[in-house]
N, C-alpha and C positions, 0 to 999 in steps of 0.2 A: 610763272604759271600762266600769266596773261599772254605771254608771247607764244605759248604752245597752241592756244585757241585762236590766235589772230588770223591765220589763213582761212578759218572756217566761218568767220563773221559775214563776209559777203554772201556766202552760200546760204547761211541761215536767214539772212535778211531777204534774199531772193525767194527762198522756200515759203517764208511767212507771207510775202506779197502775193505769190502765186496761189497760196491757200486762201487768202482773203478774197482775191478776185474770183476764184472758182466758187466759193461759197456765195458771194454776192450775185454771180451769174446764175446760180441755181435757185437761191432762196430769197434774193433781194427784192426790192419793190418792183423792179422791172426784169426780174429773173425769169428763167425758163419755166419753172414750176408754177409761177403765178400768172402765166399767160391765159389760162382758162378763166380765172377770176376776172382778169381785165376784159376778156371777150364778153363775159356775162354782163359786166358793168356797162360796157359799150353798148350792148343790145338794149339794156334798160334805158340808158341815156338817149339813144336814138328814138325809142318809143315815146319817151317823154318829150323830146324835141318835136316829133310829129304831132303829138297832142297839143302842145303849146302853139305850134304853127297853125293848126286848124282853128284854135280859139282866136288867134290873132286875125286870121282871115275873116272869121265871123264878126269880130269887133270892127274891123275895117269896113265891112259891108254895112253894118249898123251905123257907124259914124258917117259914112257916105250918105246914107238915107236921112240923117239929121241935118245935113248942110242946107243952106238957104236955097240953093238952086234946085235941089231935088228933095224937098221936105216931104216925108211920108207922114201923113196925119195919123195913121194907125200906129206906127211905131212911136210917134211923139206921145200919143195918148197912153200907150202901154207903159212907156218909161215914166210918165208923170204919175200914173196910178201906182206903179211899183214903188217909186221914191216917196210918194206922199201917203201911201197906205190906203188909198181910196178904192172903191169898187163901183162899177156901174150897177144900177138897180136891176138890170137884165142879166147880170152875171151870176153864175152859181159859184159860191164860195165854199170850199171844203177845208175846214180847219184840221190841221194835224198837230200832234204834240211834238215839240222839238226833241 
């Protein structure tokens, strides 16, 4: 009985492989039908990258102002007050609930 099906074994294996790769090509992680999802995720990641890059540039400017050769007294005072929790008597302090 096994000898009767022996010629069909390579064909069945080939059909299974073709079916597997076709399903993965359509529905897999990098398949054709998931390309819209990847495009949306890429757009979100690019927006996040742009925001992080802007924050980094701001921090680099602030760090440059805190260096010895170009020390900004205003920025230094602002950072000290922020970290220590002090306020100038001339400042208006508005408390908000967290």
